[in-house]
SERO-4910 file (N, C-alpha, C, O; in steps of 0.05 Angstrom, whole numbers):
BEGIN
 pado doro    nc1    nc2    nc3   cac1   cac2   cac3    cc1    cc2    cc3    oc1    oc2    oc3
  Met    A   1078   2881   2299   1062   2907   2309   1063   2907   2337   1059   2888   2352
  Gln    A   1067   2928   2342   1083   2928   2373   1047   2932   2395   1032   2950   2386
  Thr    A   1040   2921   2412   1021   2925   2419   1023   2938   2444   1040   2928   2458
  Leu    A   1009   2960   2455   1015   2976   2485    990   2980   2489    974   2985   2471
  Glu    A    984   2977   2529    966   2972   2544    970   3004   2564    990   3007   2578
  Val    A    955   3022   2562    961   3047   2573    940   3051   2608    916   3050   2600
  Glu    A    940   3052   2621    919   3056   2649    919   3079   2645    939   3088   2633
  Ile    A    896   3098   2652    902   3123   2654    878   3122   2686    862   3104   2692
  Ser    A    883   3146   2699    874   3145   2716    840   3163   2719    820   3156   2730
  Asn    A    847   3188   2700    829   3204   2688    806   3200   2673    810   3183   2656
  Glu    A    783   3210   2673    761   3208   2647    771   3203   2623    761   3187   2606
  Tyr    A    798   3222   2620    815   3213   2593    832   3221   2587    840   3234   2607
  Ile    A    852   3225   2563    878   3243   2558    873   3246   2530    862   3232   2514
  Ala    A    885   3275   2529    892   3277   2497    902   3264   2482    922   3253   2491
  Leu    A    895   3256   2451    912   3237   2445    939   3243   2433    954   3225   2426
  Asn    A    945   3269   2432    976   3275   2424    989   3273   2452   1012   3266   2451
  Asp    A    979   3279   2481    995   3264   2506    993   3246   2500   1008   3246   2481
  Leu    A    984   3224   2501    974   3195   2494    999   3183   2484   1010   3164   2495
  Leu    A   1009   3198   2458   1025   3186   2432   1053   3188   2453   1072   3172   2454
  Lys    A   1050   3215   2470   1082   3227   2491   1084   3202   2504   1101   3185   2500
  Ile    A   1065   3200   2520   1071   3179   2547   1074   3154   2538   1084   3139   2554
  Thr    A   1068   3145   2515   1073   3122   2508   1096   3115   2497   1103   3091   2492
  Gly    A   1113   3140   2490   1139   3140   2476   1144   3134   2438   1163   3129   2423
  Val    A   1112   3140   2436   1107   3139   2395   1125   3163   2387   1140   3162   2368
  Val    A   1122   3182   2404   1136   3214   2392   1154   3226   2418   1150   3218   2442
  Asp    A   1167   3239   2413   1183   3256   2435   1171   3278   2454   1176   3283   2478
  Ser    A   1148   3293   2434   1134   3314   2453   1116   3312   2436   1115   3301   2414
  Gly    A   1093   3332   2456   1065   3332   2452   1066   3347   2427   1047   3340   2413
  Gly    A   1081   3367   2415   1093   3376   2388   1095   3362   2369   1086   3372   2349
  Ala    A   1106   3338   2367   1113   3316   2353   1086   3297   2351   1081   3286   2330
  Gly    A   1070   3295   2371   1039   3289   2366   1023   3296   2362   1001   3284   2363
  Lys    A   1029   3325   2354   1005   3338   2341   1012   3332   2312    995   3320   2299
  Ala    A   1034   3340   2302   1044   3331   2276   1039   3303   2265   1028   3300   2243
  Leu    A   1044   3287   2275   1031   3263   2270   1001   3252   2265    991   3236   2249
  Val    A    996   3263   2280    965   3269   2280    953   3277   2254    935   3268   2240
  Ala    A    965   3293   2253    961   3318   2226    967   3306   2205    950   3311   2187
  Ser    A    986   3290   2197    999   3274   2179    979   3255   2174    982   3244   2152
  Gly    A    966   3249   2181    930   3223   2170    946   3199   2184    929   3181   2183
  Ile    A    966   3189   2197    970   3167   2197    965   3150   2225    978   3130   2229
  Val    A    939   3161   2248    927   3164   2270    900   3146   2263    888   3148   2241
  Ser    A    896   3133   2278    868   3124   2276    854   3121   2302    872   3122   2319
  Val    A    836   3119   2311    819   3114   2333    799   3102   2325    785   3112   2307
  Asn    A    791   3071   2337    775   3055   2342    764   3046   2307    744   3038   2295
  Gly    A    790   3054   2301    791   3050   2262    775   3068   2251    758   3061   2235
  Glu    A    779   3090   2257    771   3111   2242    788   3130   2241    792   3139   2263
  Gln    A    805   3144   2217    830   3162   2220    818   3187   2238    796   3198   2237
  Glu    A    838   3192   2252    834   3223   2266    854   3242   2269    876   3238   2279
  Leu    A    844   3264   2259    856   3283   2253    855   3309   2278    867   3330   2275
  Arg    A    836   3300   2304    838   3321   2318    864   3313   2337    869   3292   2348
  Lys    A    872   3328   2336    903   3321   2358    895   3324   2387    905   3308   2403
  Thr    A    883   3338   2395    877   3335   2423    846   3321   2425    832   3334   2441
  Asn    A    834   3301   2414    810   3281   2414    817   3268   2435    839   3256   2438
  Lys    A    794   3271   2455    798   3255   2481    786   3226   2484    763   3219   2482
  Ile    A    814   3207   2491    815   3181   2487    814   3170   2514    830   3171   2532
  Arg    A    784   3157   2514    779   3146   2539    783   3112   2541    790   3098   2522
  Pro    A    777   3101   2568    779   3079   2570    773   3056   2547    756   3070   2535
  Gly    A    774   3039   2537    759   3023   2519    767   3029   2488    759   3015   2469
  Met    A    782   3048   2487    790   3062   2465    810   3058   2448    826   3076   2454
  Val    A    823   3040   2420    843   3033   2420    853   3050   2389    841   3051   2368
  Val    A    878   3060   2395    892   3081   2376    912   3060   2363    924   3043   2376
  His    A    914   3067   2326    936   3056   2323    949   3081   2308    940   3104   2307
  Val    A    972   3071   2296    991   3088   2292   1011   3076   2262   1034   3067   2262
  Ala    A    996   3080   2244    999   3060   2220    999   3035   2219    981   3022   2230
  Asp    A   1015   3025   2209   1007   2993   2217   1030   2980   2236   1038   2957   2235
  Glu    A   1040   3002   2254   1067   2994   2265   1058   3003   2303   1077   3001   2318
  Val    A   1040   3009   2311   1033   3008   2340   1002   3008   2345    986   3019   2329
  Glu    A    997   2997   2364    970   2990   2369    972   2998   2402    989   2990   2417
  Ile    A    952   3016   2407    954   3027   2437    919   3020   2453    897   3028   2443
  Arg    A    921   3008   2473    896   3002   2481    901   3007   2507    919   2999   2521
  Val    A    869   3033   2517    875   3046   2527    852   3037   2551    828   3039   2545
  Val    A    860   3029   2580    844   3017   2599    846   3033   2621    866   3047   2624
  Ala    A    819   3035   2644    817   3048   2670    827   3036   2686    821   3013   2694
  Ala    A    850   3053   2693    865   3048   2726    847   3035   2745    825   3043   2750
  Ala    A    857   3015   2756    846   3000   2779    845   3025   2801    859   3045   2802
  Glu    A    825   3017   2817    824   3038   2837    829   3024   2863    829   3037   2884
***
């Protein structure tokens, strides 16, 4: 499984945008389709909300292939 760590400087990032900036998908639309397919989970729970607010400390999994850990950017 590939593990990625993403720093965000805002309070949150939309799930579909997170998938895009990490390179898991090529576009926001593809991110929405991936979430709709049911293979994305947030903190161990299946997530179907495409623009769910992902905050520092949350972990996103895409199937058993990618783990994305979100952390707050150092100020």
